[in-house]
C-alpha positions in Angstrom: -14.9 -63.9 47.4 -11.7 -65.2 48.9 -10.7 -66.8 45.6 -11.3 -63.5 43.8 -9.2 -61.7 46.3 -6.4 -64.2 45.9 -6.5 -63.8 42.1 -6.4 -60.0 42.5 -3.4 -60.3 44.9 -1.6 -62.6 42.5 -2.2 -60.2 39.6 -1.1 -57.3 41.7 2.1 -59.1 42.8 3.0 -60.0 39.2 2.4 -56.4 38.1 4.6 -55.0 40.9 7.2 -57.6 40.1 7.1 -56.6 36.4 7.6 -53.0 37.4 10.5 -53.9 39.6 12.1 -55.6 36.7 11.7 -52.6 34.3 15.1 -51.4 33.5 16.4 -47.8 33.8 17.2 -46.5 30.3 20.1 -44.1 29.7 20.8 -42.4 26.4 24.3 -41.0 26.0 24.1 -38.7 23.0 27.2 -37.2 21.3 26.8 -34.1 19.2 27.9 -34.2 15.5 29.7 -37.5 15.8 30.3 -40.3 13.2 31.5 -43.8 13.9 35.0 -42.7 14.7 36.0 -44.8 17.6 38.7 -47.5 18.0 36.0 -50.2 17.9 34.8 -48.9 14.5 38.4 -49.1 13.2 39.4 -45.5 13.5 43.1 -44.9 14.2 44.6 -42.0 16.2 41.6 -41.9 18.6 41.7 -43.2 22.2 38.3 -44.7 23.1 38.9 -47.4 25.7 35.7 -46.8 27.5 33.3 -47.0 24.5 35.4 -49.8 23.0 35.0 -51.9 26.2 31.2 -51.1 26.3 31.0 -52.3 22.7 33.0 -55.4 23.5 30.6 -56.5 26.2 27.5 -55.2 24.6 26.3 -54.9 21.0 27.8 -52.6 18.4 25.7 -51.5 15.3 27.4 -50.4 12.1 24.4 -49.2 10.2 22.6 -46.9 12.6 21.3 -43.7 10.9 19.7 -40.5 12.0 16.8 -39.2 9.9 18.5 -35.8 9.4 22.1 -34.6 9.2 21.6 -31.6 11.5 20.8 -31.5 15.2 17.4 -29.8 15.6 15.7 -31.8 12.9 17.3 -35.0 13.9 16.5 -34.5 17.6 13.0 -33.5 16.9 12.7 -36.9 15.2 14.3 -39.3 17.7 12.7 -37.6 20.7 9.3 -38.3 19.2 9.9 -41.5 17.1 8.6 -39.6 14.0 10.2 -38.4 10.8 10.9 -34.7 11.1 9.4 -34.3 7.6 6.1 -35.7 8.8 5.7 -33.6 11.9 6.8 -30.3 10.3 10.1 -30.1 12.2 12.4 -30.5 9.1 13.8 -26.9 8.8 16.7 -26.3 11.1 15.9 -24.1 14.1 12.3 -23.5 12.9 9.1 -22.8 14.8 10.9 -21.3 17.8 8.7 -18.2 18.0 5.4 -19.0 16.3 3.7 -21.3 18.8 3.9 -24.4 16.6 3.0 -27.6 18.4 3.3 -31.2 17.5 0.5 -32.9 15.5 -2.2 -34.7 17.4 -1.0 -38.0 18.8 2.7 -37.1 18.6 4.5 -36.7 21.9 8.0 -36.7 23.4 9.4 -40.0 24.6 10.0 -38.4 28.0 6.3 -37.7 28.3 5.3 -41.2 27.4 7.9 -42.6 29.8 6.6 -40.4 32.6 3.1 -41.5 32.1 4.3 -45.1 32.5 5.9 -44.4 35.9 9.4 -43.5 34.8 11.3 -40.6 36.3 12.7 -38.5 33.4 15.9 -36.5 33.4 17.9 -34.5 30.9 21.1 -34.3 32.9 22.9 -31.0 33.2 24.0 -31.1 36.9 26.6 -33.8 37.4 28.2 -34.6 40.8 31.4 -32.6 41.4 33.6 -35.6 41.1 32.6 -36.0 37.4 34.3 -32.7 36.6 31.9 -31.6 33.8 28.3 -30.8 33.1 25.8 -32.2 30.7 24.9 -29.9 27.9 21.2 -30.4 28.5 20.6 -30.0 24.7 17.0 -30.3 23.4 16.9 -28.1 20.3 13.5 -29.2 19.0 11.7 -27.5 16.1 8.4 -27.1 17.9 7.2 -25.4 21.1 8.6 -27.1 24.1 6.0 -28.7 26.5 5.6 -27.2 29.9 7.8 -29.8 31.6 9.6 -32.1 29.1 11.7 -33.7 31.9 11.2 -34.1 35.6 14.8 -33.1 36.6 18.2 -32.1 35.3 20.2 -33.6 38.2 22.2 -36.8 38.1 21.9 -37.3 41.8 18.1 -37.7 41.5 18.5 -40.9 39.5 19.4 -43.4 42.3 16.3 -42.6 44.4 13.8 -42.2 41.5 13.9 -45.6 39.7 13.0 -46.6 37.1 14.3 -43.7 35.2 14.7 -42.6 31.6 17.6 -40.2 31.2 19.6 -38.4 28.6 23.2 -37.1 29.0 24.2 -34.9 26.0 27.9 -34.3 25.2 29.1 -31.3 23.2 32.8 -32.3 22.8 32.5 -33.3 19.1 30.6 -30.2 18.2 32.6 -27.4 16.8 34.7 -25.6 17.8 36.9 -28.3 19.0 38.8 -27.7 22.2 40.1 -31.0 23.6 43.7 -31.8 24.6 45.9 -32.9 21.8 46.3 -36.6 21.2 46.1 -37.5 17.5 49.0 -37.1 15.2 47.8 -35.1 12.1 50.4 -36.8 10.0 48.8 -40.2 10.8 45.1 -39.6 10.6 43.2 -41.1 7.7 41.5 -38.5 5.4 38.5 -39.4 3.2 39.5 -39.0 -0.5 36.9 -36.3 -1.1 38.8 -33.9 1.1 42.2 -32.4 0.1 45.1 -34.1 1.8 46.5 -30.9 3.2 47.9 -29.8 6.5 44.7 -27.8 7.2 42.6 -30.9 6.7 44.9 -33.1 8.7 45.0 -30.7 11.7 41.2 -30.3 11.6 40.6 -34.0 11.5 43.0 -34.6 14.3 41.3 -32.0 16.5 38.0 -33.8 15.8 39.5 -37.1 16.9 40.9 -35.4 20.0 37.4 -34.3 20.8 36.3 -38.0 20.5 39.0 -39.0 22.9 37.8 -36.4 25.4 34.2 -37.6 24.9 35.3 -41.1 25.7 37.0 -39.9 28.9 33.8 -38.2 30.1 31.7 -41.2 29.3 34.1 -43.1 31.5 33.1 -40.7 34.3 29.5 -41.6 33.7 30.3 -45.3 34.0 32.0 -44.6 37.3 28.9 -42.8 38.6 26.7 -45.7 37.5 28.9 -48.0 39.5 29.1 -45.7 42.5 25.3 -45.4 42.6 24.7 -49.1 42.2 22.9 -48.6 38.8 25.0 -50.7 36.5 23.0 -53.9 37.0 19.7 -52.5 36.0 20.4 -49.7 33.5 20.3 -50.1 29.7 23.0 -47.9 28.2 22.6 -46.6 24.7 25.4 -44.5 23.1 24.8 -42.8 19.8 25.3 -39.5 17.9 22.6 -36.9 17.2 23.8 -37.0 13.5 27.0 -37.5 11.6 30.4 -35.8 11.9 30.9 -32.1 11.8 32.9 -32.0 8.5 32.3 -30.5 5.1 30.5 -33.4 3.5 29.1 -34.7 6.8 26.8 -32.5 8.9 24.0 -31.0 6.9 24.4 -33.4 3.9 22.8 -36.7 3.2 25.8 -38.9 2.6 27.0 -41.6 5.0 29.2 -39.1 6.8 26.2 -37.0 7.6 23.7 -39.6 8.7 25.6 -42.7 10.0 26.5 -42.6 13.7 27.9 -45.1 16.2 25.3 -47.0 18.2 26.5 -49.1 21.2 24.0 -50.9 23.3 24.8 -52.4 26.7 22.2 -54.5 28.5 22.4 -54.8 32.3 23.0 -58.2 34.0 20.2 -57.7 36.5 17.4 -57.6 33.9 16.5 -60.4 31.5 17.8 -59.4 28.0 15.3 -59.1 25.2 15.2 -61.5 22.3 17.8 -60.4 19.7 20.3 -59.0 22.1 23.6 -60.8 21.8 26.5 -59.6 24.0 29.7 -59.1 22.0 28.0 -59.1 18.7 28.6 -56.6 15.8 25.3 -56.1 13.8 24.9 -54.6 10.4 21.1 -54.5 10.7 19.6 -51.3 9.2 18.4 -49.1 12.0 17.2 -45.5 12.3 17.4 -43.3 15.4 13.6 -43.2 15.6 13.7 -47.0 16.0 15.6 -46.6 19.3 12.7 -44.4 20.4 10.1 -47.2 19.8 12.4 -49.9 21.2 13.2 -47.9 24.4 9.4 -47.6 25.0 9.1 -51.3 24.5 11.8 -52.0 27.0 9.8 -49.9 29.5 6.7 -52.0 28.9 5.0 -49.4 26.8 3.3 -50.6 23.6 4.5 -48.7 20.5 2.0 -45.8 20.0 -0.3 -46.0 17.1 1.2 -44.2 14.1 4.7 -44.0 15.5 7.1 -44.4 12.6 10.0 -45.8 14.6 10.2 -49.6 14.6 10.9 -51.9 17.5 14.1 -53.7 16.5 14.5 -56.1 19.5 12.4 -58.2 21.8 9.1 -60.1 21.6 7.3 -57.2 19.9 10.0 -56.6 17.3 8.8 -55.3 13.9 10.1 -57.0 10.7 13.7 -55.9 9.9 14.0 -52.7 7.9 14.9 -53.0 4.2 15.5 -49.3 3.8 16.5 -46.3 5.9 15.6 -42.7 4.9 17.0 -39.3 5.5 16.2 -35.7 4.7 17.8 -32.2 4.8 16.0 -28.9 4.3 16.9 -25.3 5.3 19.9 -25.0 7.6 20.4 -21.5 9.0 20.1 -19.2 5.9 21.0 -22.0 3.4 18.1 -23.6 1.6 18.5 -27.1 0.1 16.1 -30.0 -0.2 17.7 -33.5 -0.2 16.0 -36.8 0.3 17.8 -40.1 0.5 17.1 -43.8 0.9 19.6 -46.6 1.4 19.4 -50.4 1.5 21.9 -53.1 2.4 24.1 -52.1 -0.6 23.1 -48.8 -2.3 22.4 -45.2 -1.4 20.2 -43.1 -3.6 20.0 -39.3 -3.1 17.5 -37.0 -4.8 18.4 -33.3 -4.9 15.3 -31.1 -5.4 17.6 -28.0 -5.6 20.3 -29.0 -8.1 20.9 -25.5 -9.4 22.7 -24.5 -6.2 26.3 -25.3 -5.4 27.4 -27.6 -2.7 29.4 -24.7 -1.2 26.3 -22.5 -1.1 26.9 -19.7 1.4 26.4 -20.7 5.0 27.8 -18.4 7.7 28.3 -21.2 10.2 30.3 -23.3 7.8 32.3 -20.3 6.6 33.3 -19.5 10.2 33.8 -22.9 11.7 35.0 -25.3 8.9 38.5 -24.5 7.8 38.3 -27.2 5.1 35.2 -25.5 3.6 37.3 -22.5 2.8 40.3 -24.5 1.8 38.3 -26.3 -0.9 37.3 -23.0 -2.4 40.9 -21.8 -2.4 42.4 -24.9 -3.9 39.6 -25.0 -6.5 40.6 -21.5 -7.6 44.1 -22.8 -8.0 43.0 -25.9 -9.9 44.6 -28.1 -7.2 41.7 -30.5 -6.4 41.4 -34.1 -7.6 38.2 -34.9 -9.6 36.6 -36.4 -6.4 37.3 -33.2 -4.5 36.4 -30.8 -7.3 32.8 -32.1 -7.3 32.4 -30.1 -4.0 33.4 -26.9 -5.7 31.2 -27.2 -8.8 28.6 -24.5 -9.5 25.7 -27.0 -9.4 25.0 -30.4 -8.0 23.7 -33.6 -9.5 19.9 -34.1 -9.4 20.4 -37.7 -8.6 23.2 -39.7 -7.0 23.6 -43.4 -6.6 26.4 -45.1 -4.7 27.4 -48.7 -4.2 28.3 -48.7 -0.6 29.9 -52.1 -0.7 32.4 -51.2 -3.4 32.5 -47.4 -2.8 32.1 -46.7 0.9 33.3 -43.1 0.5 30.6 -42.4 -2.1 32.8 -40.8 -4.7 31.6 -42.7 -7.8 28.1 -41.5 -8.7 26.4 -44.3 -10.6 23.1 -42.5 -11.3 24.0 -42.5 -15.0 25.5 -46.0 -15.1 24.5 -48.3 -17.8 25.2 -51.5 -15.8 21.9 -53.4 -15.4 22.3 -53.9 -11.7 23.0 -50.2 -11.1 20.1 -49.1 -13.3 17.8 -51.6 -11.5 19.0 -50.3 -8.1 18.4 -46.7 -9.0 14.9 -47.3 -10.3 13.9 -49.4 -7.3 15.3 -47.0 -4.8 13.8 -44.0 -6.6 10.4 -45.6 -6.5 10.8 -46.5 -2.8 11.8 -42.9 -2.0 8.9 -41.4 -3.9 6.5 -43.7 -2.1 8.0 -42.8 1.3 7.6 -39.1 0.5 4.0 -39.6 -0.3 3.1 -42.0 2.5 4.8 -40.0 5.2 3.3 -36.8 4.1 6.7 -35.0 3.6 6.1 -31.4 4.6 9.2 -30.3 2.7 7.1 -30.4 -0.5 5.8 -27.0 0.8 8.6 -24.4 0.9 8.8 -22.1 3.9 7.5 -18.6 3.3 10.3 -16.5 1.8 10.4 -14.1 4.7 10.6 -17.0 7.2 13.5 -18.6 5.3 15.2 -15.3 5.0 15.0 -14.9 8.8 16.4 -18.4 9.4 13.1 -19.7 10.6 12.0 -16.8 12.7 8.6 -15.4 11.8 9.4 -11.9 13.1 12.1 -9.7 11.6 15.1 -9.3 13.9 14.7 -12.6 15.6 17.4 -14.3 13.4 20.1 -12.0 14.6 19.4 -12.9 18.2 19.3 -16.6 17.3 22.8 -16.4 15.7 24.3 -15.9 19.1 23.4 -19.4 20.1 25.8 -22.2 19.2 24.7 -23.9 15.9 
């Protein structure tokens, strides 16, 4: 009896000790942001806070979201599932029809709560921070009754361990940060016209990144003030790629690749695979951060979760491929699917009859380079790489050698080189298998009336939705 009691006490003590060692987990999520920081080699941006975080932590160069638009991407990384599998692939869909997640699929915040974590989507910051969190959720399904326990930063210190998100809107259009970058010195991708309009727009985007870095600095100060630095895992990433013409809403690197910086606290043993100061080119997806965050919290990866644990004793085998998808965005219907490996990206366009510059009210209003391209095309003033964006149709297939063509301007889909042909056939097969195995819901088009109403099932709802920021 006494021996049994001692064994029970020992087990209880070990359990309590394990709980004490569970880290807080903080996701810092930037909207519409590519890897455009000083530590990623971008000039004309001032990012000392994130650069320092990367220098003492780990910086990942090949971290991808599963969709190039916020609601689909956020639906994915908040559940650890491809948005195409769970029916959340059409932008701003299922907001008024009562659609719920498939059986067994749940928000990461709900899983964290059940494991004893306090969950927060921070909106209310201390006065000294000088700003508020956006509190963005933007999921393409009916929101659970209580997705988070709180929206207040000041609840964190007294409610550990916690899982928290702070969402930043700075790099979402329209840009409104103080001027810092010199438009004459910014580096413009070759698929955009080198024009004063483009340079000014790109500089304003980098200024927004500079302001984002300043605000993250305030978060770092609060973590230190509250004594949380030594036991809080910090994850910084973007909800999808940059808000530029060929970025957001499109399945190129610019639309899917985001920064990912991971900083492990000194007060908690680091997981196997974490190497402070390392730059990693491991292929990762945002849904992998979901699965891995659960593992850090001592929660086994749920059965059926598509995200993979990429670090620690329970790490899955490294990914060979990363996948992405784009479906309806606002009133604009496309269907793109893509897969990339260590060298190549393959894109399949299921709607090739439509132009890249297919009408989209948001892009027409918010993207000056979108309209500039059309103007310069009419004047025959675009380079061949730029003119592709103004063509009346798109390629059904695209293949890019990311090592030799990082800007993805030389489509190798029709190349006769054996290595290119082999890469295309291999990636095409991998993508087709992924579409089938993940039960891609995009194979079934939205009803015409729903698409016409931008995802709303009731006429008139779309007009009300347009008032919200895209």
